[in-house]
mmJSON file of the N, C-alpha and C atoms, coordinates in Angstrom:
{"data_MODEL":{"atom_site":{
"group_PDB":["ATOM","ATOM","ATOM","ATOM","ATOM","ATOM","ATOM","ATOM","ATOM","ATOM","ATOM","ATOM","ATOM","ATOM","ATOM","ATOM","ATOM","ATOM","ATOM","ATOM","ATOM","ATOM","ATOM","ATOM","ATOM","ATOM","ATOM","ATOM","ATOM","ATOM","ATOM","ATOM","ATOM","ATOM","ATOM","ATOM","ATOM","ATOM","ATOM","ATOM","ATOM","ATOM","ATOM","ATOM","ATOM","ATOM","ATOM","ATOM","ATOM","ATOM","ATOM","ATOM","ATOM","ATOM","ATOM","ATOM","ATOM","ATOM","ATOM","ATOM","ATOM","ATOM","ATOM","ATOM","ATOM","ATOM","ATOM","ATOM","ATOM","ATOM","ATOM","ATOM","ATOM","ATOM","ATOM","ATOM","ATOM","ATOM","ATOM","ATOM","ATOM","ATOM","ATOM","ATOM","ATOM","ATOM","ATOM","ATOM","ATOM","ATOM","ATOM","ATOM","ATOM","ATOM","ATOM","ATOM","ATOM","ATOM","ATOM","ATOM","ATOM","ATOM","ATOM","ATOM","ATOM","ATOM","ATOM","ATOM","ATOM","ATOM","ATOM","ATOM","ATOM","ATOM","ATOM","ATOM","ATOM","ATOM","ATOM","ATOM","ATOM","ATOM","ATOM","ATOM","ATOM","ATOM","ATOM","ATOM","ATOM","ATOM","ATOM","ATOM","ATOM","ATOM","ATOM","ATOM","ATOM","ATOM","ATOM","ATOM","ATOM","ATOM","ATOM","ATOM","ATOM","ATOM","ATOM","ATOM","ATOM","ATOM","ATOM","ATOM","ATOM","ATOM","ATOM","ATOM","ATOM","ATOM","ATOM","ATOM","ATOM","ATOM","ATOM","ATOM","ATOM","ATOM","ATOM","ATOM","ATOM","ATOM","ATOM","ATOM","ATOM","ATOM","ATOM","ATOM","ATOM","ATOM","ATOM","ATOM","ATOM","ATOM","ATOM","ATOM","ATOM","ATOM","ATOM","ATOM","ATOM","ATOM","ATOM","ATOM","ATOM","ATOM","ATOM","ATOM","ATOM","ATOM","ATOM","ATOM","ATOM","ATOM","ATOM","ATOM","ATOM","ATOM","ATOM","ATOM","ATOM","ATOM","ATOM","ATOM","ATOM","ATOM","ATOM","ATOM","ATOM","ATOM","ATOM","ATOM","ATOM","ATOM","ATOM","ATOM","ATOM","ATOM","ATOM","ATOM","ATOM","ATOM","ATOM"],
"id":[1,2,3,4,5,6,7,8,9,10,11,12,13,14,15,16,17,18,19,20,21,22,23,24,25,26,27,28,29,30,31,32,33,34,35,36,37,38,39,40,41,42,43,44,45,46,47,48,49,50,51,52,53,54,55,56,57,58,59,60,61,62,63,64,65,66,67,68,69,70,71,72,73,74,75,76,77,78,79,80,81,82,83,84,85,86,87,88,89,90,91,92,93,94,95,96,97,98,99,100,101,102,103,104,105,106,107,108,109,110,111,112,113,114,115,116,117,118,119,120,121,122,123,124,125,126,127,128,129,130,131,132,133,134,135,136,137,138,139,140,141,142,143,144,145,146,147,148,149,150,151,152,153,154,155,156,157,158,159,160,161,162,163,164,165,166,167,168,169,170,171,172,173,174,175,176,177,178,179,180,181,182,183,184,185,186,187,188,189,190,191,192,193,194,195,196,197,198,199,200,201,202,203,204,205,206,207,208,209,210,211,212,213,214,215,216,217,218,219,220,221,222,223,224,225,226,227,228,229,230,231],
"type_symbol":["N","C","C","N","C","C","N","C","C","N","C","C","N","C","C","N","C","C","N","C","C","N","C","C","N","C","C","N","C","C","N","C","C","N","C","C","N","C","C","N","C","C","N","C","C","N","C","C","N","C","C","N","C","C","N","C","C","N","C","C","N","C","C","N","C","C","N","C","C","N","C","C","N","C","C","N","C","C","N","C","C","N","C","C","N","C","C","N","C","C","N","C","C","N","C","C","N","C","C","N","C","C","N","C","C","N","C","C","N","C","C","N","C","C","N","C","C","N","C","C","N","C","C","N","C","C","N","C","C","N","C","C","N","C","C","N","C","C","N","C","C","N","C","C","N","C","C","N","C","C","N","C","C","N","C","C","N","C","C","N","C","C","N","C","C","N","C","C","N","C","C","N","C","C","N","C","C","N","C","C","N","C","C","N","C","C","N","C","C","N","C","C","N","C","C","N","C","C","N","C","C","N","C","C","N","C","C","N","C","C","N","C","C","N","C","C","N","C","C","N","C","C","N","C","C","N","C","C","N","C","C"],
"label_atom_id":["N","CA","C","N","CA","C","N","CA","C","N","CA","C","N","CA","C","N","CA","C","N","CA","C","N","CA","C","N","CA","C","N","CA","C","N","CA","C","N","CA","C","N","CA","C","N","CA","C","N","CA","C","N","CA","C","N","CA","C","N","CA","C","N","CA","C","N","CA","C","N","CA","C","N","CA","C","N","CA","C","N","CA","C","N","CA","C","N","CA","C","N","CA","C","N","CA","C","N","CA","C","N","CA","C","N","CA","C","N","CA","C","N","CA","C","N","CA","C","N","CA","C","N","CA","C","N","CA","C","N","CA","C","N","CA","C","N","CA","C","N","CA","C","N","CA","C","N","CA","C","N","CA","C","N","CA","C","N","CA","C","N","CA","C","N","CA","C","N","CA","C","N","CA","C","N","CA","C","N","CA","C","N","CA","C","N","CA","C","N","CA","C","N","CA","C","N","CA","C","N","CA","C","N","CA","C","N","CA","C","N","CA","C","N","CA","C","N","CA","C","N","CA","C","N","CA","C","N","CA","C","N","CA","C","N","CA","C","N","CA","C","N","CA","C","N","CA","C","N","CA","C","N","CA","C","N","CA","C","N","CA","C","N","CA","C","N","CA","C"],
"label_alt_id":[null,null,null,null,null,null,null,null,null,null,null,null,null,null,null,null,null,null,null,null,null,null,null,null,null,null,null,null,null,null,null,null,null,null,null,null,null,null,null,null,null,null,null,null,null,null,null,null,null,null,null,null,null,null,null,null,null,null,null,null,null,null,null,null,null,null,null,null,null,null,null,null,null,null,null,null,null,null,null,null,null,null,null,null,null,null,null,null,null,null,null,null,null,null,null,null,null,null,null,null,null,null,null,null,null,null,null,null,null,null,null,null,null,null,null,null,null,null,null,null,null,null,null,null,null,null,null,null,null,null,null,null,null,null,null,null,null,null,null,null,null,null,null,null,null,null,null,null,null,null,null,null,null,null,null,null,null,null,null,null,null,null,null,null,null,null,null,null,null,null,null,null,null,null,null,null,null,null,null,null,null,null,null,null,null,null,null,null,null,null,null,null,null,null,null,null,null,null,null,null,null,null,null,null,null,null,null,null,null,null,null,null,null,null,null,null,null,null,null,null,null,null,null,null,null,null,null,null,null,null,null],
"label_comp_id":["UNK","UNK","UNK","UNK","UNK","UNK","UNK","UNK","UNK","UNK","UNK","UNK","UNK","UNK","UNK","UNK","UNK","UNK","UNK","UNK","UNK","UNK","UNK","UNK","UNK","UNK","UNK","UNK","UNK","UNK","UNK","UNK","UNK","UNK","UNK","UNK","UNK","UNK","UNK","UNK","UNK","UNK","UNK","UNK","UNK","UNK","UNK","UNK","UNK","UNK","UNK","UNK","UNK","UNK","UNK","UNK","UNK","UNK","UNK","UNK","UNK","UNK","UNK","UNK","UNK","UNK","UNK","UNK","UNK","UNK","UNK","UNK","UNK","UNK","UNK","UNK","UNK","UNK","UNK","UNK","UNK","UNK","UNK","UNK","UNK","UNK","UNK","UNK","UNK","UNK","UNK","UNK","UNK","UNK","UNK","UNK","UNK","UNK","UNK","UNK","UNK","UNK","UNK","UNK","UNK","UNK","UNK","UNK","UNK","UNK","UNK","UNK","UNK","UNK","UNK","UNK","UNK","UNK","UNK","UNK","UNK","UNK","UNK","UNK","UNK","UNK","UNK","UNK","UNK","UNK","UNK","UNK","UNK","UNK","UNK","UNK","UNK","UNK","UNK","UNK","UNK","UNK","UNK","UNK","UNK","UNK","UNK","UNK","UNK","UNK","UNK","UNK","UNK","UNK","UNK","UNK","UNK","UNK","UNK","UNK","UNK","UNK","UNK","UNK","UNK","UNK","UNK","UNK","UNK","UNK","UNK","UNK","UNK","UNK","UNK","UNK","UNK","UNK","UNK","UNK","UNK","UNK","UNK","UNK","UNK","UNK","UNK","UNK","UNK","UNK","UNK","UNK","UNK","UNK","UNK","UNK","UNK","UNK","UNK","UNK","UNK","UNK","UNK","UNK","UNK","UNK","UNK","UNK","UNK","UNK","UNK","UNK","UNK","UNK","UNK","UNK","UNK","UNK","UNK","UNK","UNK","UNK","UNK","UNK","UNK","UNK","UNK","UNK","UNK","UNK","UNK"],
"label_asym_id":["A","A","A","A","A","A","A","A","A","A","A","A","A","A","A","A","A","A","A","A","A","A","A","A","A","A","A","A","A","A","A","A","A","A","A","A","A","A","A","A","A","A","A","A","A","A","A","A","A","A","A","A","A","A","A","A","A","A","A","A","A","A","A","A","A","A","A","A","A","A","A","A","A","A","A","A","A","A","A","A","A","A","A","A","A","A","A","A","A","A","A","A","A","A","A","A","A","A","A","A","A","A","A","A","A","A","A","A","A","A","A","A","A","A","A","A","A","A","A","A","A","A","A","A","A","A","A","A","A","A","A","A","A","A","A","A","A","A","A","A","A","A","A","A","A","A","A","A","A","A","A","A","A","A","A","A","A","A","A","A","A","A","A","A","A","A","A","A","A","A","A","A","A","A","A","A","A","A","A","A","A","A","A","A","A","A","A","A","A","A","A","A","A","A","A","A","A","A","A","A","A","A","A","A","A","A","A","A","A","A","A","A","A","A","A","A","A","A","A","A","A","A","A","A","A","A","A","A","A","A","A"],
"label_entity_id":["1","1","1","1","1","1","1","1","1","1","1","1","1","1","1","1","1","1","1","1","1","1","1","1","1","1","1","1","1","1","1","1","1","1","1","1","1","1","1","1","1","1","1","1","1","1","1","1","1","1","1","1","1","1","1","1","1","1","1","1","1","1","1","1","1","1","1","1","1","1","1","1","1","1","1","1","1","1","1","1","1","1","1","1","1","1","1","1","1","1","1","1","1","1","1","1","1","1","1","1","1","1","1","1","1","1","1","1","1","1","1","1","1","1","1","1","1","1","1","1","1","1","1","1","1","1","1","1","1","1","1","1","1","1","1","1","1","1","1","1","1","1","1","1","1","1","1","1","1","1","1","1","1","1","1","1","1","1","1","1","1","1","1","1","1","1","1","1","1","1","1","1","1","1","1","1","1","1","1","1","1","1","1","1","1","1","1","1","1","1","1","1","1","1","1","1","1","1","1","1","1","1","1","1","1","1","1","1","1","1","1","1","1","1","1","1","1","1","1","1","1","1","1","1","1","1","1","1","1","1","1"],
"label_seq_id":[1,1,1,2,2,2,3,3,3,4,4,4,5,5,5,6,6,6,7,7,7,8,8,8,9,9,9,10,10,10,11,11,11,12,12,12,13,13,13,14,14,14,15,15,15,16,16,16,17,17,17,18,18,18,19,19,19,20,20,20,21,21,21,22,22,22,23,23,23,24,24,24,25,25,25,26,26,26,27,27,27,28,28,28,29,29,29,30,30,30,31,31,31,32,32,32,33,33,33,34,34,34,35,35,35,36,36,36,37,37,37,38,38,38,39,39,39,40,40,40,41,41,41,42,42,42,43,43,43,44,44,44,45,45,45,46,46,46,47,47,47,48,48,48,49,49,49,50,50,50,51,51,51,52,52,52,53,53,53,54,54,54,55,55,55,56,56,56,57,57,57,58,58,58,59,59,59,60,60,60,61,61,61,62,62,62,63,63,63,64,64,64,65,65,65,66,66,66,67,67,67,68,68,68,69,69,69,70,70,70,71,71,71,72,72,72,73,73,73,74,74,74,75,75,75,76,76,76,77,77,77],
"pdbx_PDB_ins_code":[null,null,null,null,null,null,null,null,null,null,null,null,null,null,null,null,null,null,null,null,null,null,null,null,null,null,null,null,null,null,null,null,null,null,null,null,null,null,null,null,null,null,null,null,null,null,null,null,null,null,null,null,null,null,null,null,null,null,null,null,null,null,null,null,null,null,null,null,null,null,null,null,null,null,null,null,null,null,null,null,null,null,null,null,null,null,null,null,null,null,null,null,null,null,null,null,null,null,null,null,null,null,null,null,null,null,null,null,null,null,null,null,null,null,null,null,null,null,null,null,null,null,null,null,null,null,null,null,null,null,null,null,null,null,null,null,null,null,null,null,null,null,null,null,null,null,null,null,null,null,null,null,null,null,null,null,null,null,null,null,null,null,null,null,null,null,null,null,null,null,null,null,null,null,null,null,null,null,null,null,null,null,null,null,null,null,null,null,null,null,null,null,null,null,null,null,null,null,null,null,null,null,null,null,null,null,null,null,null,null,null,null,null,null,null,null,null,null,null,null,null,null,null,null,null,null,null,null,null,null,null],
"Cartn_x":[-9.286,-7.986,-6.91,-7.249,-6.247,-5.73,-6.588,-6.206,-5.19,-5.359,-4.533,-3.625,-3.57,-2.718,-1.241,-0.427,1.018,1.571,1.044,1.489,1.244,0.036,-0.282,0.53,0.764,1.61,3.018,3.519,4.849,4.875,3.858,3.805,3.695,2.932,2.825,4.194,4.948,6.302,7.211,7.136,7.937,7.523,6.222,5.694,6.235,6.186,6.683,8.178,8.952,10.385,10.604,9.845,9.951,9.628,8.577,8.158,9.228,9.827,10.892,12.071,12.417,13.502,13.182,11.932,11.521,11.29,10.655,10.156,10.887,11.705,12.395,11.558,11.905,11.298,10.185,9.855,8.816,7.441,6.584,5.307,4.421,4.292,3.434,3.98,5.288,5.894,5.668,5.742,5.479,4.045,3.109,1.7,1.476,2.047,1.889,2.451,3.568,4.173,3.323,2.777,1.891,0.713,0.084,-1.066,-0.661,0.486,0.943,1.181,1.817,2.101,0.849,-0.011,-1.166,-2.343,-2.594,-3.812,-3.548,-2.291,-1.935,-2.585,-2.685,-3.254,-2.742,-2.78,-2.409,-3.563,-3.25,-4.328,-5.045,-6.327,-7.05,-6.488,-6.837,-6.364,-6.815,-8.053,-8.59,-7.85,-7.614,-6.866,-5.441,-4.799,-3.43,-3.354,-4.289,-4.306,-4.52,-5.514,-5.82,-4.698,-4.162,-3.106,-1.809,-1.498,-0.299,-0.431,-1.609,-1.858,-1.679,-2.191,-2.047,-0.578,0.188,1.619,2.33,2.036,2.687,2.33,1.076,0.623,0.895,0.848,0.922,1.994,2.66,3.727,3.282,4.263,4.005,3.445,3.895,3.39,1.885,1.372,-0.074,-0.831,-0.324,-0.959,-0.87,0.276,0.446,-0.517,-0.686,-1.632,-3.059,-3.424,-4.767,-4.991,-4.008,-4.126,-4.233,-3.465,-3.532,-4.886,-5.655,-6.98,-8.105,-7.756,-8.761,-9.494,-10.781,-11.559,-10.935,-10.411,-9.821,-8.622,-7.917,-6.772,-7.19,-8.138,-8.516,-9.424,-10.319,-11.306,-11.074,-11.248,-11.145,-12.527,-12.611,-13.884,-13.923],
"Cartn_y":[-9.373,-9.59,-8.757,-7.563,-6.733,-7.361,-8.052,-8.571,-9.698,-10.628,-11.843,-12.031,-11.079,-11.261,-11.193,-11.897,-11.872,-10.461,-9.706,-8.327,-7.497,-7.598,-6.812,-7.261,-8.545,-9.028,-8.462,-8.422,-7.871,-6.372,-5.661,-4.222,-3.912,-4.72,-4.546,-4.749,-5.706,-5.923,-4.736,-4.202,-3.014,-1.82,-1.677,-0.591,-0.734,-1.935,-2.183,-1.856,-2.228,-1.919,-0.412,0.318,1.779,2.359,1.844,2.36,2.108,0.932,0.636,1.577,1.836,2.774,4.166,4.597,5.942,6.069,5.059,5.194,4.343,3.414,2.551,1.339,0.737,-0.537,-0.436,0.752,0.918,0.888,-0.063,-0.24,1.003,1.779,2.97,3.981,4.145,5.056,4.537,3.228,2.633,2.886,2.699,2.923,4.367,5.295,6.705,7.006,6.381,6.599,5.982,4.797,4.157,5.074,5.605,6.48,7.761,8.31,9.532,9.283,8.179,7.882,7.522,6.717,6.203,7.17,7.814,8.621,10.114,10.494,11.902,12.49,11.657,12.116,11.2,11.686,10.805,9.859,8.725,7.829,8.397,8.081,8.428,7.57,7.887,7.088,5.631,5.441,4.091,3.351,4.033,3.421,3.087,3.992,3.764,2.532,2.415,1.273,-0.039,-0.077,-1.302,-1.668,-0.679,-0.95,-1.372,-0.78,-1.181,-2.624,-2.987,-4.378,-5.32,-4.927,-5.744,-5.935,-4.869,-4.95,-5.881,-5.764,-6.615,-8.084,-8.366,-9.749,-10.385,-9.581,-10.16,-9.547,-8.52,-7.899,-6.669,-5.854,-4.6,-4.815,-5.843,-6.094,-6.356,-6.956,-7.199,-5.878,-4.94,-3.614,-2.928,-2.991,-2.348,-2.946,-4.234,-4.899,-4.432,-4.33,-3.869,-2.431,-1.585,-0.177,-0.043,-0.829,-0.778,-1.237,-1.918,-2.389,-1.568,-0.559,0.261,1.15,1.343,2.229,3.62,4.088,5.425,5.537,4.448,4.443,4.224,3.34,2.915,3.924,4.562,5.457,6.901,7.811,9.244,9.808,10.68,11.373,12.691],
"Cartn_z":[-12.277,-12.869,-12.169,-11.719,-11.053,-9.766,-9.055,-7.751,-7.825,-8.76,-8.749,-9.951,-10.846,-12.021,-11.619,-12.374,-12.115,-12.242,-13.207,-13.394,-12.133,-11.557,-10.365,-9.149,-9.035,-7.942,-8.079,-9.301,-9.553,-9.238,-9.689,-9.44,-7.944,-7.217,-5.763,-5.11,-5.605,-5.093,-5.358,-6.569,-6.897,-6.032,-5.854,-5.021,-3.598,-3.055,-1.7,-1.593,-2.59,-2.586,-2.549,-3.343,-3.361,-1.988,-1.373,-0.067,0.992,0.987,1.954,1.738,0.481,0.176,0.706,0.521,0.937,2.436,3.043,4.415,5.442,5.015,5.966,6.347,7.468,7.86,8.883,9.355,10.376,9.702,10.087,9.386,9.295,10.349,10.285,9.279,9.239,8.256,6.842,6.669,5.363,4.92,5.831,5.504,5.085,5.811,5.467,4.081,3.75,2.427,1.324,1.571,0.593,0.282,1.306,1.105,0.376,0.72,0.054,-1.437,-1.766,-3.168,-3.956,-3.387,-4.121,-4.128,-3.001,-2.856,-2.702,-2.557,-2.365,-1.12,-0.074,1.199,2.307,3.548,4.663,4.993,5.604,6.036,7.247,7.368,8.593,9.725,10.945,12.078,11.938,11.517,11.341,10.223,9.117,8.01,8.429,9.147,9.607,10.494,11.415,12.323,11.566,10.706,9.963,9.0,8.309,7.33,8.014,9.145,9.891,10.361,10.831,11.235,10.041,8.884,7.677,7.321,7.373,7.057,8.026,9.303,10.303,10.131,9.74,9.634,8.276,7.197,5.851,4.963,5.432,4.658,3.897,3.57,2.879,1.478,0.782,-0.572,-0.569,0.496,0.592,0.667,1.439,1.496,0.138,-0.48,-1.789,-2.809,-2.779,-3.69,-3.421,-2.161,-1.808,-2.272,-2.074,-2.461,-3.98,-4.715,-6.179,-6.701,-5.878,-6.257,-5.624,-4.853,-4.176,-5.174,-4.962,-5.824,-5.894,-4.786,-4.742,-5.679,-5.892,-6.793,-8.243,-8.456,-9.799,-10.516,-9.784,-10.399,-9.989,-10.932,-10.654,-10.387,-9.421,-9.15,-9.871],
"occupancy":[1.0,1.0,1.0,1.0,1.0,1.0,1.0,1.0,1.0,1.0,1.0,1.0,1.0,1.0,1.0,1.0,1.0,1.0,1.0,1.0,1.0,1.0,1.0,1.0,1.0,1.0,1.0,1.0,1.0,1.0,1.0,1.0,1.0,1.0,1.0,1.0,1.0,1.0,1.0,1.0,1.0,1.0,1.0,1.0,1.0,1.0,1.0,1.0,1.0,1.0,1.0,1.0,1.0,1.0,1.0,1.0,1.0,1.0,1.0,1.0,1.0,1.0,1.0,1.0,1.0,1.0,1.0,1.0,1.0,1.0,1.0,1.0,1.0,1.0,1.0,1.0,1.0,1.0,1.0,1.0,1.0,1.0,1.0,1.0,1.0,1.0,1.0,1.0,1.0,1.0,1.0,1.0,1.0,1.0,1.0,1.0,1.0,1.0,1.0,1.0,1.0,1.0,1.0,1.0,1.0,1.0,1.0,1.0,1.0,1.0,1.0,1.0,1.0,1.0,1.0,1.0,1.0,1.0,1.0,1.0,1.0,1.0,1.0,1.0,1.0,1.0,1.0,1.0,1.0,1.0,1.0,1.0,1.0,1.0,1.0,1.0,1.0,1.0,1.0,1.0,1.0,1.0,1.0,1.0,1.0,1.0,1.0,1.0,1.0,1.0,1.0,1.0,1.0,1.0,1.0,1.0,1.0,1.0,1.0,1.0,1.0,1.0,1.0,1.0,1.0,1.0,1.0,1.0,1.0,1.0,1.0,1.0,1.0,1.0,1.0,1.0,1.0,1.0,1.0,1.0,1.0,1.0,1.0,1.0,1.0,1.0,1.0,1.0,1.0,1.0,1.0,1.0,1.0,1.0,1.0,1.0,1.0,1.0,1.0,1.0,1.0,1.0,1.0,1.0,1.0,1.0,1.0,1.0,1.0,1.0,1.0,1.0,1.0,1.0,1.0,1.0,1.0,1.0,1.0,1.0,1.0,1.0,1.0,1.0,1.0,1.0,1.0,1.0,1.0,1.0,1.0],
"B_iso_or_equiv":[0.0,0.0,0.0,0.0,0.0,0.0,0.0,0.0,0.0,0.0,0.0,0.0,0.0,0.0,0.0,0.0,0.0,0.0,0.0,0.0,0.0,0.0,0.0,0.0,0.0,0.0,0.0,0.0,0.0,0.0,0.0,0.0,0.0,0.0,0.0,0.0,0.0,0.0,0.0,0.0,0.0,0.0,0.0,0.0,0.0,0.0,0.0,0.0,0.0,0.0,0.0,0.0,0.0,0.0,0.0,0.0,0.0,0.0,0.0,0.0,0.0,0.0,0.0,0.0,0.0,0.0,0.0,0.0,0.0,0.0,0.0,0.0,0.0,0.0,0.0,0.0,0.0,0.0,0.0,0.0,0.0,0.0,0.0,0.0,0.0,0.0,0.0,0.0,0.0,0.0,0.0,0.0,0.0,0.0,0.0,0.0,0.0,0.0,0.0,0.0,0.0,0.0,0.0,0.0,0.0,0.0,0.0,0.0,0.0,0.0,0.0,0.0,0.0,0.0,0.0,0.0,0.0,0.0,0.0,0.0,0.0,0.0,0.0,0.0,0.0,0.0,0.0,0.0,0.0,0.0,0.0,0.0,0.0,0.0,0.0,0.0,0.0,0.0,0.0,0.0,0.0,0.0,0.0,0.0,0.0,0.0,0.0,0.0,0.0,0.0,0.0,0.0,0.0,0.0,0.0,0.0,0.0,0.0,0.0,0.0,0.0,0.0,0.0,0.0,0.0,0.0,0.0,0.0,0.0,0.0,0.0,0.0,0.0,0.0,0.0,0.0,0.0,0.0,0.0,0.0,0.0,0.0,0.0,0.0,0.0,0.0,0.0,0.0,0.0,0.0,0.0,0.0,0.0,0.0,0.0,0.0,0.0,0.0,0.0,0.0,0.0,0.0,0.0,0.0,0.0,0.0,0.0,0.0,0.0,0.0,0.0,0.0,0.0,0.0,0.0,0.0,0.0,0.0,0.0,0.0,0.0,0.0,0.0,0.0,0.0,0.0,0.0,0.0,0.0,0.0,0.0],
"pdbx_formal_charge":[null,null,null,null,null,null,null,null,null,null,null,null,null,null,null,null,null,null,null,null,null,null,null,null,null,null,null,null,null,null,null,null,null,null,null,null,null,null,null,null,null,null,null,null,null,null,null,null,null,null,null,null,null,null,null,null,null,null,null,null,null,null,null,null,null,null,null,null,null,null,null,null,null,null,null,null,null,null,null,null,null,null,null,null,null,null,null,null,null,null,null,null,null,null,null,null,null,null,null,null,null,null,null,null,null,null,null,null,null,null,null,null,null,null,null,null,null,null,null,null,null,null,null,null,null,null,null,null,null,null,null,null,null,null,null,null,null,null,null,null,null,null,null,null,null,null,null,null,null,null,null,null,null,null,null,null,null,null,null,null,null,null,null,null,null,null,null,null,null,null,null,null,null,null,null,null,null,null,null,null,null,null,null,null,null,null,null,null,null,null,null,null,null,null,null,null,null,null,null,null,null,null,null,null,null,null,null,null,null,null,null,null,null,null,null,null,null,null,null,null,null,null,null,null,null,null,null,null,null,null,null],
"auth_seq_id":[1,1,1,2,2,2,3,3,3,4,4,4,5,5,5,6,6,6,7,7,7,8,8,8,9,9,9,10,10,10,11,11,11,12,12,12,13,13,13,14,14,14,15,15,15,16,16,16,17,17,17,18,18,18,19,19,19,20,20,20,21,21,21,22,22,22,23,23,23,24,24,24,25,25,25,26,26,26,27,27,27,28,28,28,29,29,29,30,30,30,31,31,31,32,32,32,33,33,33,34,34,34,35,35,35,36,36,36,37,37,37,38,38,38,39,39,39,40,40,40,41,41,41,42,42,42,43,43,43,44,44,44,45,45,45,46,46,46,47,47,47,48,48,48,49,49,49,50,50,50,51,51,51,52,52,52,53,53,53,54,54,54,55,55,55,56,56,56,57,57,57,58,58,58,59,59,59,60,60,60,61,61,61,62,62,62,63,63,63,64,64,64,65,65,65,66,66,66,67,67,67,68,68,68,69,69,69,70,70,70,71,71,71,72,72,72,73,73,73,74,74,74,75,75,75,76,76,76,77,77,77],
"auth_comp_id":["UNK","UNK","UNK","UNK","UNK","UNK","UNK","UNK","UNK","UNK","UNK","UNK","UNK","UNK","UNK","UNK","UNK","UNK","UNK","UNK","UNK","UNK","UNK","UNK","UNK","UNK","UNK","UNK","UNK","UNK","UNK","UNK","UNK","UNK","UNK","UNK","UNK","UNK","UNK","UNK","UNK","UNK","UNK","UNK","UNK","UNK","UNK","UNK","UNK","UNK","UNK","UNK","UNK","UNK","UNK","UNK","UNK","UNK","UNK","UNK","UNK","UNK","UNK","UNK","UNK","UNK","UNK","UNK","UNK","UNK","UNK","UNK","UNK","UNK","UNK","UNK","UNK","UNK","UNK","UNK","UNK","UNK","UNK","UNK","UNK","UNK","UNK","UNK","UNK","UNK","UNK","UNK","UNK","UNK","UNK","UNK","UNK","UNK","UNK","UNK","UNK","UNK","UNK","UNK","UNK","UNK","UNK","UNK","UNK","UNK","UNK","UNK","UNK","UNK","UNK","UNK","UNK","UNK","UNK","UNK","UNK","UNK","UNK","UNK","UNK","UNK","UNK","UNK","UNK","UNK","UNK","UNK","UNK","UNK","UNK","UNK","UNK","UNK","UNK","UNK","UNK","UNK","UNK","UNK","UNK","UNK","UNK","UNK","UNK","UNK","UNK","UNK","UNK","UNK","UNK","UNK","UNK","UNK","UNK","UNK","UNK","UNK","UNK","UNK","UNK","UNK","UNK","UNK","UNK","UNK","UNK","UNK","UNK","UNK","UNK","UNK","UNK","UNK","UNK","UNK","UNK","UNK","UNK","UNK","UNK","UNK","UNK","UNK","UNK","UNK","UNK","UNK","UNK","UNK","UNK","UNK","UNK","UNK","UNK","UNK","UNK","UNK","UNK","UNK","UNK","UNK","UNK","UNK","UNK","UNK","UNK","UNK","UNK","UNK","UNK","UNK","UNK","UNK","UNK","UNK","UNK","UNK","UNK","UNK","UNK","UNK","UNK","UNK","UNK","UNK","UNK"],
"auth_asym_id":["A","A","A","A","A","A","A","A","A","A","A","A","A","A","A","A","A","A","A","A","A","A","A","A","A","A","A","A","A","A","A","A","A","A","A","A","A","A","A","A","A","A","A","A","A","A","A","A","A","A","A","A","A","A","A","A","A","A","A","A","A","A","A","A","A","A","A","A","A","A","A","A","A","A","A","A","A","A","A","A","A","A","A","A","A","A","A","A","A","A","A","A","A","A","A","A","A","A","A","A","A","A","A","A","A","A","A","A","A","A","A","A","A","A","A","A","A","A","A","A","A","A","A","A","A","A","A","A","A","A","A","A","A","A","A","A","A","A","A","A","A","A","A","A","A","A","A","A","A","A","A","A","A","A","A","A","A","A","A","A","A","A","A","A","A","A","A","A","A","A","A","A","A","A","A","A","A","A","A","A","A","A","A","A","A","A","A","A","A","A","A","A","A","A","A","A","A","A","A","A","A","A","A","A","A","A","A","A","A","A","A","A","A","A","A","A","A","A","A","A","A","A","A","A","A","A","A","A","A","A","A"],
"auth_atom_id":["N","CA","C","N","CA","C","N","CA","C","N","CA","C","N","CA","C","N","CA","C","N","CA","C","N","CA","C","N","CA","C","N","CA","C","N","CA","C","N","CA","C","N","CA","C","N","CA","C","N","CA","C","N","CA","C","N","CA","C","N","CA","C","N","CA","C","N","CA","C","N","CA","C","N","CA","C","N","CA","C","N","CA","C","N","CA","C","N","CA","C","N","CA","C","N","CA","C","N","CA","C","N","CA","C","N","CA","C","N","CA","C","N","CA","C","N","CA","C","N","CA","C","N","CA","C","N","CA","C","N","CA","C","N","CA","C","N","CA","C","N","CA","C","N","CA","C","N","CA","C","N","CA","C","N","CA","C","N","CA","C","N","CA","C","N","CA","C","N","CA","C","N","CA","C","N","CA","C","N","CA","C","N","CA","C","N","CA","C","N","CA","C","N","CA","C","N","CA","C","N","CA","C","N","CA","C","N","CA","C","N","CA","C","N","CA","C","N","CA","C","N","CA","C","N","CA","C","N","CA","C","N","CA","C","N","CA","C","N","CA","C","N","CA","C","N","CA","C","N","CA","C","N","CA","C","N","CA","C","N","CA","C","N","CA","C","N","CA","C"],
"pdbx_PDB_model_num":[1,1,1,1,1,1,1,1,1,1,1,1,1,1,1,1,1,1,1,1,1,1,1,1,1,1,1,1,1,1,1,1,1,1,1,1,1,1,1,1,1,1,1,1,1,1,1,1,1,1,1,1,1,1,1,1,1,1,1,1,1,1,1,1,1,1,1,1,1,1,1,1,1,1,1,1,1,1,1,1,1,1,1,1,1,1,1,1,1,1,1,1,1,1,1,1,1,1,1,1,1,1,1,1,1,1,1,1,1,1,1,1,1,1,1,1,1,1,1,1,1,1,1,1,1,1,1,1,1,1,1,1,1,1,1,1,1,1,1,1,1,1,1,1,1,1,1,1,1,1,1,1,1,1,1,1,1,1,1,1,1,1,1,1,1,1,1,1,1,1,1,1,1,1,1,1,1,1,1,1,1,1,1,1,1,1,1,1,1,1,1,1,1,1,1,1,1,1,1,1,1,1,1,1,1,1,1,1,1,1,1,1,1,1,1,1,1,1,1,1,1,1,1,1,1,1,1,1,1,1,1]
}}}
């Protein structure tokens, strides 16, 4: 339900808007901001590369939606 609900799509859009306001239009900077807000850590080099590619191909909202559904975001250790 988290992946495809209208609520989550809307929240991913809001998240993406916040990231653009904070980080600007450069995809790598956006990815770093997404990770900082959602996970309180920078992305690894591998994560940065994959997430930047995702943003370029599918848009920032797609990354935000994926992050909002990530185990690291949803579950506390």
